[in-house]
All heavy atoms as atom14 arrays in JSON, in Angstrom:
{
  "sequence": "MPSLFRFLTIVAALGAIAYGVILGLANFVEPTPRDMTVTVHPDKFLKK",
  "atom14_mask": [
    [1, 1, 1, 1, 1, 1, 1, 1, 0, 0, 0, 0, 0, 0],
    [1, 1, 1, 1, 1, 1, 1, 0, 0, 0, 0, 0, 0, 0],
    [1, 1, 1, 1, 1, 1, 0, 0, 0, 0, 0, 0, 0, 0],
    [1, 1, 1, 1, 1, 1, 1, 1, 0, 0, 0, 0, 0, 0],
    [1, 1, 1, 1, 1, 1, 1, 1, 1, 1, 1, 0, 0, 0],
    [1, 1, 1, 1, 1, 1, 1, 1, 1, 1, 1, 0, 0, 0],
    [1, 1, 1, 1, 1, 1, 1, 1, 1, 1, 1, 0, 0, 0],
    [1, 1, 1, 1, 1, 1, 1, 1, 0, 0, 0, 0, 0, 0],
    [1, 1, 1, 1, 1, 1, 1, 0, 0, 0, 0, 0, 0, 0],
    [1, 1, 1, 1, 1, 1, 1, 1, 0, 0, 0, 0, 0, 0],
    [1, 1, 1, 1, 1, 1, 1, 0, 0, 0, 0, 0, 0, 0],
    [1, 1, 1, 1, 1, 0, 0, 0, 0, 0, 0, 0, 0, 0],
    [1, 1, 1, 1, 1, 0, 0, 0, 0, 0, 0, 0, 0, 0],
    [1, 1, 1, 1, 1, 1, 1, 1, 0, 0, 0, 0, 0, 0],
    [1, 1, 1, 1, 0, 0, 0, 0, 0, 0, 0, 0, 0, 0],
    [1, 1, 1, 1, 1, 0, 0, 0, 0, 0, 0, 0, 0, 0],
    [1, 1, 1, 1, 1, 1, 1, 1, 0, 0, 0, 0, 0, 0],
    [1, 1, 1, 1, 1, 0, 0, 0, 0, 0, 0, 0, 0, 0],
    [1, 1, 1, 1, 1, 1, 1, 1, 1, 1, 1, 1, 0, 0],
    [1, 1, 1, 1, 0, 0, 0, 0, 0, 0, 0, 0, 0, 0],
    [1, 1, 1, 1, 1, 1, 1, 0, 0, 0, 0, 0, 0, 0],
    [1, 1, 1, 1, 1, 1, 1, 1, 0, 0, 0, 0, 0, 0],
    [1, 1, 1, 1, 1, 1, 1, 1, 0, 0, 0, 0, 0, 0],
    [1, 1, 1, 1, 0, 0, 0, 0, 0, 0, 0, 0, 0, 0],
    [1, 1, 1, 1, 1, 1, 1, 1, 0, 0, 0, 0, 0, 0],
    [1, 1, 1, 1, 1, 0, 0, 0, 0, 0, 0, 0, 0, 0],
    [1, 1, 1, 1, 1, 1, 1, 1, 0, 0, 0, 0, 0, 0],
    [1, 1, 1, 1, 1, 1, 1, 1, 1, 1, 1, 0, 0, 0],
    [1, 1, 1, 1, 1, 1, 1, 0, 0, 0, 0, 0, 0, 0],
    [1, 1, 1, 1, 1, 1, 1, 1, 1, 0, 0, 0, 0, 0],
    [1, 1, 1, 1, 1, 1, 1, 0, 0, 0, 0, 0, 0, 0],
    [1, 1, 1, 1, 1, 1, 1, 0, 0, 0, 0, 0, 0, 0],
    [1, 1, 1, 1, 1, 1, 1, 0, 0, 0, 0, 0, 0, 0],
    [1, 1, 1, 1, 1, 1, 1, 1, 1, 1, 1, 0, 0, 0],
    [1, 1, 1, 1, 1, 1, 1, 1, 0, 0, 0, 0, 0, 0],
    [1, 1, 1, 1, 1, 1, 1, 1, 0, 0, 0, 0, 0, 0],
    [1, 1, 1, 1, 1, 1, 1, 0, 0, 0, 0, 0, 0, 0],
    [1, 1, 1, 1, 1, 1, 1, 0, 0, 0, 0, 0, 0, 0],
    [1, 1, 1, 1, 1, 1, 1, 0, 0, 0, 0, 0, 0, 0],
    [1, 1, 1, 1, 1, 1, 1, 0, 0, 0, 0, 0, 0, 0],
    [1, 1, 1, 1, 1, 1, 1, 1, 1, 1, 0, 0, 0, 0],
    [1, 1, 1, 1, 1, 1, 1, 0, 0, 0, 0, 0, 0, 0],
    [1, 1, 1, 1, 1, 1, 1, 1, 0, 0, 0, 0, 0, 0],
    [1, 1, 1, 1, 1, 1, 1, 1, 1, 0, 0, 0, 0, 0],
    [1, 1, 1, 1, 1, 1, 1, 1, 1, 1, 1, 0, 0, 0],
    [1, 1, 1, 1, 1, 1, 1, 1, 0, 0, 0, 0, 0, 0],
    [1, 1, 1, 1, 1, 1, 1, 1, 1, 0, 0, 0, 0, 0],
    [1, 1, 1, 1, 1, 1, 1, 1, 1, 0, 0, 0, 0, 0]
  ],
  "atom14_positions": [
    [[32.79, 278.49, 199.93], [31.82, 277.52, 199.46], [30.55, 278.17, 199.09], [29.95, 277.62, 198.27], [31.67, 276.45, 200.54], [32.84, 275.41, 200.57], [33.08, 274.68, 199.09], [32.14, 273.16, 199.24], [0.0, 0.0, 0.0], [0.0, 0.0, 0.0], [0.0, 0.0, 0.0], [0.0, 0.0, 0.0], [0.0, 0.0, 0.0], [0.0, 0.0, 0.0]],
    [[30.13, 279.27, 199.75], [28.82, 279.74, 199.22], [28.85, 280.14, 197.75], [27.73, 280.02, 197.29], [28.56, 281.03, 200.17], [29.55, 280.8, 201.42], [30.64, 279.98, 200.95], [0.0, 0.0, 0.0], [0.0, 0.0, 0.0], [0.0, 0.0, 0.0], [0.0, 0.0, 0.0], [0.0, 0.0, 0.0], [0.0, 0.0, 0.0], [0.0, 0.0, 0.0]],
    [[29.82, 280.66, 197.4], [29.79, 281.0, 195.93], [29.69, 279.8, 195.04], [29.12, 279.86, 193.9], [31.16, 281.89, 195.6], [32.3, 280.95, 195.69], [0.0, 0.0, 0.0], [0.0, 0.0, 0.0], [0.0, 0.0, 0.0], [0.0, 0.0, 0.0], [0.0, 0.0, 0.0], [0.0, 0.0, 0.0], [0.0, 0.0, 0.0], [0.0, 0.0, 0.0]],
    [[30.29, 278.63, 195.37], [30.1, 277.46, 194.67], [28.66, 277.03, 194.67], [28.13, 276.73, 193.61], [30.96, 276.3, 195.27], [30.82, 275.03, 194.6], [31.19, 275.01, 193.18], [31.6, 273.9, 195.34], [0.0, 0.0, 0.0], [0.0, 0.0, 0.0], [0.0, 0.0, 0.0], [0.0, 0.0, 0.0], [0.0, 0.0, 0.0], [0.0, 0.0, 0.0]],
    [[27.94, 277.09, 195.9], [26.53, 276.74, 196.0], [25.66, 277.59, 195.05], [24.7, 277.18, 194.39], [26.04, 276.67, 197.42], [26.69, 275.61, 198.29], [27.14, 275.86, 199.48], [26.87, 274.27, 197.7], [27.77, 274.76, 200.31], [27.47, 273.29, 198.41], [27.87, 273.62, 199.73], [0.0, 0.0, 0.0], [0.0, 0.0, 0.0], [0.0, 0.0, 0.0]],
    [[26.02, 278.89, 195.1], [25.27, 279.86, 194.28], [25.48, 279.59, 192.77], [24.39, 279.53, 192.05], [25.74, 281.28, 194.64], [24.82, 282.33, 193.96], [25.29, 283.78, 194.22], [25.89, 283.88, 195.67], [26.77, 284.52, 196.09], [27.57, 285.27, 195.26], [27.16, 284.62, 197.32], [0.0, 0.0, 0.0], [0.0, 0.0, 0.0], [0.0, 0.0, 0.0]],
    [[26.69, 279.23, 192.3], [26.97, 278.92, 190.96], [26.25, 277.68, 190.57], [25.53, 277.68, 189.51], [28.41, 278.7, 190.65], [28.79, 278.14, 189.47], [28.74, 279.01, 188.28], [29.23, 276.9, 189.24], [29.09, 278.61, 187.13], [29.49, 276.46, 187.99], [29.52, 277.25, 186.89], [0.0, 0.0, 0.0], [0.0, 0.0, 0.0], [0.0, 0.0, 0.0]],
    [[26.21, 276.54, 191.51], [25.57, 275.41, 191.11], [24.07, 275.62, 191.07], [23.38, 274.98, 190.23], [25.88, 274.25, 192.03], [27.39, 273.71, 192.0], [27.65, 272.82, 193.17], [27.57, 273.21, 190.56], [0.0, 0.0, 0.0], [0.0, 0.0, 0.0], [0.0, 0.0, 0.0], [0.0, 0.0, 0.0], [0.0, 0.0, 0.0], [0.0, 0.0, 0.0]],
    [[23.48, 276.4, 191.89], [22.1, 276.74, 191.94], [21.7, 277.51, 190.63], [20.66, 277.1, 190.0], [21.66, 277.6, 193.07], [22.02, 276.87, 194.33], [20.22, 277.9, 193.14], [0.0, 0.0, 0.0], [0.0, 0.0, 0.0], [0.0, 0.0, 0.0], [0.0, 0.0, 0.0], [0.0, 0.0, 0.0], [0.0, 0.0, 0.0], [0.0, 0.0, 0.0]],
    [[22.52, 278.46, 190.17], [22.11, 279.1, 188.94], [22.28, 278.23, 187.85], [21.49, 278.24, 186.85], [23.1, 280.35, 188.84], [22.79, 281.33, 189.84], [23.04, 280.98, 187.49], [23.85, 282.57, 189.94], [0.0, 0.0, 0.0], [0.0, 0.0, 0.0], [0.0, 0.0, 0.0], [0.0, 0.0, 0.0], [0.0, 0.0, 0.0], [0.0, 0.0, 0.0]],
    [[23.36, 277.34, 187.71], [23.45, 276.42, 186.54], [22.28, 275.51, 186.5], [21.74, 275.15, 185.58], [24.81, 275.67, 186.59], [24.85, 274.38, 185.64], [25.93, 276.56, 186.42], [0.0, 0.0, 0.0], [0.0, 0.0, 0.0], [0.0, 0.0, 0.0], [0.0, 0.0, 0.0], [0.0, 0.0, 0.0], [0.0, 0.0, 0.0], [0.0, 0.0, 0.0]],
    [[21.79, 274.98, 187.74], [20.65, 274.05, 187.82], [19.38, 274.76, 187.39], [18.56, 274.14, 186.59], [20.53, 273.49, 189.2], [0.0, 0.0, 0.0], [0.0, 0.0, 0.0], [0.0, 0.0, 0.0], [0.0, 0.0, 0.0], [0.0, 0.0, 0.0], [0.0, 0.0, 0.0], [0.0, 0.0, 0.0], [0.0, 0.0, 0.0], [0.0, 0.0, 0.0]],
    [[19.25, 276.1, 187.73], [18.07, 276.75, 187.32], [18.01, 276.87, 185.81], [16.98, 276.88, 185.07], [17.98, 278.12, 188.09], [0.0, 0.0, 0.0], [0.0, 0.0, 0.0], [0.0, 0.0, 0.0], [0.0, 0.0, 0.0], [0.0, 0.0, 0.0], [0.0, 0.0, 0.0], [0.0, 0.0, 0.0], [0.0, 0.0, 0.0], [0.0, 0.0, 0.0]],
    [[19.12, 277.37, 185.16], [19.21, 277.55, 183.79], [18.96, 276.19, 183.02], [18.3, 276.2, 182.02], [20.6, 278.14, 183.4], [20.8, 279.61, 183.85], [22.18, 279.91, 183.47], [19.79, 280.52, 183.19], [0.0, 0.0, 0.0], [0.0, 0.0, 0.0], [0.0, 0.0, 0.0], [0.0, 0.0, 0.0], [0.0, 0.0, 0.0], [0.0, 0.0, 0.0]],
    [[19.52, 275.14, 183.54], [19.24, 273.87, 182.91], [17.79, 273.4, 183.09], [17.25, 272.9, 182.13], [0.0, 0.0, 0.0], [0.0, 0.0, 0.0], [0.0, 0.0, 0.0], [0.0, 0.0, 0.0], [0.0, 0.0, 0.0], [0.0, 0.0, 0.0], [0.0, 0.0, 0.0], [0.0, 0.0, 0.0], [0.0, 0.0, 0.0], [0.0, 0.0, 0.0]],
    [[17.08, 273.79, 184.2], [15.67, 273.45, 184.3], [14.87, 274.39, 183.48], [13.88, 273.7, 182.77], [15.22, 273.7, 185.68], [0.0, 0.0, 0.0], [0.0, 0.0, 0.0], [0.0, 0.0, 0.0], [0.0, 0.0, 0.0], [0.0, 0.0, 0.0], [0.0, 0.0, 0.0], [0.0, 0.0, 0.0], [0.0, 0.0, 0.0], [0.0, 0.0, 0.0]],
    [[15.32, 275.55, 183.16], [14.45, 276.46, 182.21], [14.66, 275.96, 180.8], [13.64, 275.88, 180.13], [15.02, 277.82, 182.43], [14.51, 278.43, 183.8], [14.41, 278.74, 181.25], [15.08, 279.79, 184.1], [0.0, 0.0, 0.0], [0.0, 0.0, 0.0], [0.0, 0.0, 0.0], [0.0, 0.0, 0.0], [0.0, 0.0, 0.0], [0.0, 0.0, 0.0]],
    [[15.89, 275.53, 180.39], [16.17, 275.06, 179.12], [15.37, 273.76, 178.95], [14.82, 273.56, 177.93], [17.56, 274.86, 178.87], [0.0, 0.0, 0.0], [0.0, 0.0, 0.0], [0.0, 0.0, 0.0], [0.0, 0.0, 0.0], [0.0, 0.0, 0.0], [0.0, 0.0, 0.0], [0.0, 0.0, 0.0], [0.0, 0.0, 0.0], [0.0, 0.0, 0.0]],
    [[15.36, 272.91, 179.93], [14.59, 271.53, 179.76], [13.01, 271.84, 179.55], [12.34, 271.26, 178.9], [14.9, 270.78, 181.14], [14.25, 269.4, 181.02], [14.74, 268.35, 180.18], [13.0, 269.07, 181.67], [14.17, 267.09, 180.17], [12.36, 267.97, 181.67], [12.99, 266.84, 180.92], [12.43, 265.62, 180.81], [0.0, 0.0, 0.0], [0.0, 0.0, 0.0]],
    [[12.66, 272.82, 180.39], [11.2, 273.22, 180.31], [10.9, 273.76, 178.93], [9.78, 273.45, 178.43], [0.0, 0.0, 0.0], [0.0, 0.0, 0.0], [0.0, 0.0, 0.0], [0.0, 0.0, 0.0], [0.0, 0.0, 0.0], [0.0, 0.0, 0.0], [0.0, 0.0, 0.0], [0.0, 0.0, 0.0], [0.0, 0.0, 0.0], [0.0, 0.0, 0.0]],
    [[11.73, 274.59, 178.31], [11.49, 275.11, 177.06], [11.5, 273.94, 175.94], [10.56, 274.02, 175.04], [12.57, 276.2, 176.63], [12.53, 276.58, 175.27], [12.31, 277.43, 177.58], [0.0, 0.0, 0.0], [0.0, 0.0, 0.0], [0.0, 0.0, 0.0], [0.0, 0.0, 0.0], [0.0, 0.0, 0.0], [0.0, 0.0, 0.0], [0.0, 0.0, 0.0]],
    [[12.44, 273.11, 176.09], [12.43, 271.99, 175.11], [11.23, 271.18, 175.27], [10.62, 270.67, 174.2], [13.88, 271.23, 175.28], [14.89, 272.09, 174.86], [13.81, 269.9, 174.55], [16.35, 271.46, 175.09], [0.0, 0.0, 0.0], [0.0, 0.0, 0.0], [0.0, 0.0, 0.0], [0.0, 0.0, 0.0], [0.0, 0.0, 0.0], [0.0, 0.0, 0.0]],
    [[10.87, 270.81, 176.41], [9.68, 270.06, 176.66], [8.49, 270.68, 176.2], [7.55, 270.04, 175.6], [9.59, 269.8, 178.23], [8.48, 268.7, 178.53], [8.9, 267.31, 178.07], [8.33, 268.74, 180.08], [0.0, 0.0, 0.0], [0.0, 0.0, 0.0], [0.0, 0.0, 0.0], [0.0, 0.0, 0.0], [0.0, 0.0, 0.0], [0.0, 0.0, 0.0]],
    [[8.27, 271.98, 176.4], [7.16, 272.65, 175.95], [7.21, 272.75, 174.29], [6.06, 272.64, 173.79], [0.0, 0.0, 0.0], [0.0, 0.0, 0.0], [0.0, 0.0, 0.0], [0.0, 0.0, 0.0], [0.0, 0.0, 0.0], [0.0, 0.0, 0.0], [0.0, 0.0, 0.0], [0.0, 0.0, 0.0], [0.0, 0.0, 0.0], [0.0, 0.0, 0.0]],
    [[8.16, 272.91, 173.72], [8.27, 272.97, 172.26], [7.99, 271.62, 171.72], [7.23, 271.47, 170.69], [9.7, 273.44, 171.74], [9.98, 274.89, 171.9], [11.43, 275.05, 171.45], [9.06, 275.64, 170.94], [0.0, 0.0, 0.0], [0.0, 0.0, 0.0], [0.0, 0.0, 0.0], [0.0, 0.0, 0.0], [0.0, 0.0, 0.0], [0.0, 0.0, 0.0]],
    [[8.37, 270.65, 172.46], [8.04, 269.19, 171.87], [6.6, 268.83, 171.98], [6.23, 268.03, 171.16], [9.04, 268.21, 172.6], [0.0, 0.0, 0.0], [0.0, 0.0, 0.0], [0.0, 0.0, 0.0], [0.0, 0.0, 0.0], [0.0, 0.0, 0.0], [0.0, 0.0, 0.0], [0.0, 0.0, 0.0], [0.0, 0.0, 0.0], [0.0, 0.0, 0.0]],
    [[6.04, 269.34, 172.98], [4.65, 268.88, 173.24], [3.51, 269.76, 172.56], [2.53, 269.36, 172.3], [4.41, 268.74, 174.82], [4.98, 267.62, 175.27], [5.14, 266.46, 174.71], [5.46, 267.74, 176.57], [0.0, 0.0, 0.0], [0.0, 0.0, 0.0], [0.0, 0.0, 0.0], [0.0, 0.0, 0.0], [0.0, 0.0, 0.0], [0.0, 0.0, 0.0]],
    [[3.9, 271.05, 172.51], [2.81, 272.06, 172.11], [2.98, 272.59, 170.62], [2.04, 273.2, 170.18], [2.75, 273.15, 173.06], [2.41, 272.67, 174.51], [3.26, 272.92, 175.57], [1.2, 271.93, 174.71], [2.96, 272.45, 176.73], [0.8, 271.67, 175.94], [1.81, 271.89, 176.97], [0.0, 0.0, 0.0], [0.0, 0.0, 0.0], [0.0, 0.0, 0.0]],
    [[4.09, 272.35, 169.97], [4.23, 272.89, 168.59], [4.07, 271.67, 167.68], [4.82, 270.67, 167.75], [5.63, 273.54, 168.5], [5.84, 273.9, 166.96], [5.81, 274.65, 169.45], [0.0, 0.0, 0.0], [0.0, 0.0, 0.0], [0.0, 0.0, 0.0], [0.0, 0.0, 0.0], [0.0, 0.0, 0.0], [0.0, 0.0, 0.0], [0.0, 0.0, 0.0]],
    [[3.14, 271.91, 166.73], [2.78, 270.79, 165.74], [3.57, 271.15, 164.44], [3.28, 272.28, 163.98], [1.39, 270.68, 165.51], [0.54, 270.09, 166.65], [0.82, 268.65, 166.91], [1.18, 267.94, 165.89], [0.89, 268.18, 167.98], [0.0, 0.0, 0.0], [0.0, 0.0, 0.0], [0.0, 0.0, 0.0], [0.0, 0.0, 0.0], [0.0, 0.0, 0.0]],
    [[4.49, 270.26, 163.95], [5.03, 270.58, 162.66], [4.04, 270.38, 161.51], [3.12, 269.64, 161.67], [6.13, 269.55, 162.59], [5.66, 268.41, 163.33], [4.91, 269.17, 164.48], [0.0, 0.0, 0.0], [0.0, 0.0, 0.0], [0.0, 0.0, 0.0], [0.0, 0.0, 0.0], [0.0, 0.0, 0.0], [0.0, 0.0, 0.0], [0.0, 0.0, 0.0]],
    [[4.14, 271.15, 160.39], [3.34, 271.02, 159.27], [3.91, 270.0, 158.32], [5.05, 270.16, 157.81], [3.13, 272.37, 158.54], [4.48, 272.79, 158.06], [2.6, 273.34, 159.41], [0.0, 0.0, 0.0], [0.0, 0.0, 0.0], [0.0, 0.0, 0.0], [0.0, 0.0, 0.0], [0.0, 0.0, 0.0], [0.0, 0.0, 0.0], [0.0, 0.0, 0.0]],
    [[3.15, 268.93, 158.11], [3.67, 267.85, 157.14], [3.64, 268.35, 155.64], [2.71, 269.08, 155.29], [2.77, 266.7, 157.39], [1.48, 267.3, 157.95], [1.91, 268.46, 158.69], [0.0, 0.0, 0.0], [0.0, 0.0, 0.0], [0.0, 0.0, 0.0], [0.0, 0.0, 0.0], [0.0, 0.0, 0.0], [0.0, 0.0, 0.0], [0.0, 0.0, 0.0]],
    [[4.65, 267.99, 154.94], [4.63, 268.31, 153.58], [5.36, 267.23, 152.78], [6.05, 266.49, 153.33], [5.32, 269.65, 153.37], [6.79, 269.68, 153.88], [7.49, 271.08, 153.72], [8.78, 271.03, 154.38], [9.62, 271.91, 154.48], [9.25, 273.09, 153.94], [10.7, 271.83, 154.91], [0.0, 0.0, 0.0], [0.0, 0.0, 0.0], [0.0, 0.0, 0.0]],
    [[4.94, 267.14, 151.48], [5.64, 266.15, 150.59], [7.07, 266.51, 150.24], [7.46, 267.69, 150.21], [4.88, 265.94, 149.23], [3.44, 265.52, 149.46], [3.23, 264.8, 150.47], [2.52, 265.8, 148.68], [0.0, 0.0, 0.0], [0.0, 0.0, 0.0], [0.0, 0.0, 0.0], [0.0, 0.0, 0.0], [0.0, 0.0, 0.0], [0.0, 0.0, 0.0]],
    [[7.84, 265.48, 150.1], [9.26, 265.61, 149.64], [9.67, 264.76, 148.51], [9.27, 263.58, 148.61], [10.1, 265.34, 150.95], [11.55, 265.7, 150.75], [12.49, 265.43, 152.31], [13.3, 264.11, 152.07], [0.0, 0.0, 0.0], [0.0, 0.0, 0.0], [0.0, 0.0, 0.0], [0.0, 0.0, 0.0], [0.0, 0.0, 0.0], [0.0, 0.0, 0.0]],
    [[10.21, 265.2, 147.54], [10.61, 264.35, 146.43], [12.17, 264.47, 146.34], [12.75, 265.47, 146.34], [10.04, 264.9, 145.07], [8.57, 264.84, 145.28], [10.36, 264.12, 143.95], [0.0, 0.0, 0.0], [0.0, 0.0, 0.0], [0.0, 0.0, 0.0], [0.0, 0.0, 0.0], [0.0, 0.0, 0.0], [0.0, 0.0, 0.0], [0.0, 0.0, 0.0]],
    [[12.79, 263.18, 146.15], [14.24, 263.17, 145.96], [14.51, 262.5, 144.7], [13.96, 261.36, 144.59], [14.86, 262.49, 147.2], [16.38, 262.41, 147.1], [14.59, 263.2, 148.43], [0.0, 0.0, 0.0], [0.0, 0.0, 0.0], [0.0, 0.0, 0.0], [0.0, 0.0, 0.0], [0.0, 0.0, 0.0], [0.0, 0.0, 0.0], [0.0, 0.0, 0.0]],
    [[15.35, 263.06, 143.86], [15.72, 262.46, 142.52], [17.14, 261.7, 142.84], [18.03, 262.28, 143.32], [15.91, 263.49, 141.49], [14.67, 264.22, 141.43], [16.24, 262.73, 140.2], [0.0, 0.0, 0.0], [0.0, 0.0, 0.0], [0.0, 0.0, 0.0], [0.0, 0.0, 0.0], [0.0, 0.0, 0.0], [0.0, 0.0, 0.0], [0.0, 0.0, 0.0]],
    [[17.0, 260.35, 142.51], [18.18, 259.55, 142.62], [18.6, 259.24, 141.23], [17.89, 258.65, 140.49], [17.97, 258.23, 143.43], [19.07, 257.5, 143.48], [17.46, 258.65, 144.75], [0.0, 0.0, 0.0], [0.0, 0.0, 0.0], [0.0, 0.0, 0.0], [0.0, 0.0, 0.0], [0.0, 0.0, 0.0], [0.0, 0.0, 0.0], [0.0, 0.0, 0.0]],
    [[19.94, 259.53, 140.86], [20.3, 259.28, 139.48], [20.64, 257.75, 139.34], [21.06, 257.14, 140.38], [21.58, 260.11, 139.23], [21.3, 261.58, 139.27], [20.58, 262.13, 138.25], [21.62, 262.61, 140.16], [20.53, 263.53, 138.6], [21.15, 263.76, 139.68], [0.0, 0.0, 0.0], [0.0, 0.0, 0.0], [0.0, 0.0, 0.0], [0.0, 0.0, 0.0]],
    [[20.53, 257.21, 138.26], [20.7, 255.76, 138.02], [22.21, 255.44, 138.28], [22.59, 254.39, 138.52], [20.45, 255.58, 136.59], [19.54, 256.66, 136.2], [19.89, 257.84, 137.07], [0.0, 0.0, 0.0], [0.0, 0.0, 0.0], [0.0, 0.0, 0.0], [0.0, 0.0, 0.0], [0.0, 0.0, 0.0], [0.0, 0.0, 0.0], [0.0, 0.0, 0.0]],
    [[23.18, 256.4, 138.15], [24.5, 256.22, 138.53], [24.75, 255.63, 139.87], [25.74, 254.84, 140.19], [25.41, 257.45, 138.34], [25.24, 258.01, 136.91], [24.59, 257.36, 136.09], [25.79, 259.16, 136.8], [0.0, 0.0, 0.0], [0.0, 0.0, 0.0], [0.0, 0.0, 0.0], [0.0, 0.0, 0.0], [0.0, 0.0, 0.0], [0.0, 0.0, 0.0]],
    [[23.98, 255.92, 140.78], [24.07, 255.52, 142.18], [23.83, 253.99, 142.33], [24.28, 253.44, 143.29], [23.19, 256.34, 143.09], [23.34, 257.86, 143.08], [24.58, 258.28, 143.87], [24.63, 259.68, 143.82], [25.88, 260.14, 144.52], [0.0, 0.0, 0.0], [0.0, 0.0, 0.0], [0.0, 0.0, 0.0], [0.0, 0.0, 0.0], [0.0, 0.0, 0.0]],
    [[23.2, 253.47, 141.3], [22.75, 252.05, 141.43], [23.88, 251.15, 140.87], [23.84, 249.91, 141.19], [21.43, 251.78, 140.77], [20.27, 252.4, 141.37], [19.55, 253.4, 140.82], [19.93, 252.08, 142.72], [18.48, 253.98, 141.48], [18.89, 252.72, 143.44], [18.14, 253.71, 142.76], [0.0, 0.0, 0.0], [0.0, 0.0, 0.0], [0.0, 0.0, 0.0]],
    [[24.7, 251.68, 139.92], [25.75, 250.81, 139.32], [26.81, 250.66, 140.33], [27.4, 251.45, 141.13], [26.26, 251.56, 138.16], [25.27, 251.83, 137.07], [26.03, 252.74, 135.96], [24.7, 250.63, 136.39], [0.0, 0.0, 0.0], [0.0, 0.0, 0.0], [0.0, 0.0, 0.0], [0.0, 0.0, 0.0], [0.0, 0.0, 0.0], [0.0, 0.0, 0.0]],
    [[27.33, 249.35, 140.35], [28.42, 248.98, 141.32], [29.78, 249.16, 140.5], [29.79, 248.73, 139.26], [28.37, 247.57, 141.81], [27.05, 247.35, 142.63], [27.01, 246.11, 143.24], [25.85, 246.05, 144.28], [25.89, 244.9, 145.11], [0.0, 0.0, 0.0], [0.0, 0.0, 0.0], [0.0, 0.0, 0.0], [0.0, 0.0, 0.0], [0.0, 0.0, 0.0]],
    [[30.74, 249.61, 141.12], [32.05, 249.76, 140.48], [32.96, 248.77, 140.83], [32.95, 248.19, 141.84], [32.58, 251.23, 140.87], [31.72, 252.38, 140.44], [32.39, 253.69, 140.86], [31.56, 254.83, 140.3], [31.99, 256.11, 140.73], [0.0, 0.0, 0.0], [0.0, 0.0, 0.0], [0.0, 0.0, 0.0], [0.0, 0.0, 0.0], [0.0, 0.0, 0.0]]
  ]
}
């Protein structure tokens, strides 16, 4: 059983580190806004 507890502890620690990295990226990294243009052809509006 000690190896199971050690495995679960390592998995929990890696999960906590990943969660912390994602949380840090979400809160401290600001995306740069930019304009986006999409061309829609008139064929898309015609019903078949």
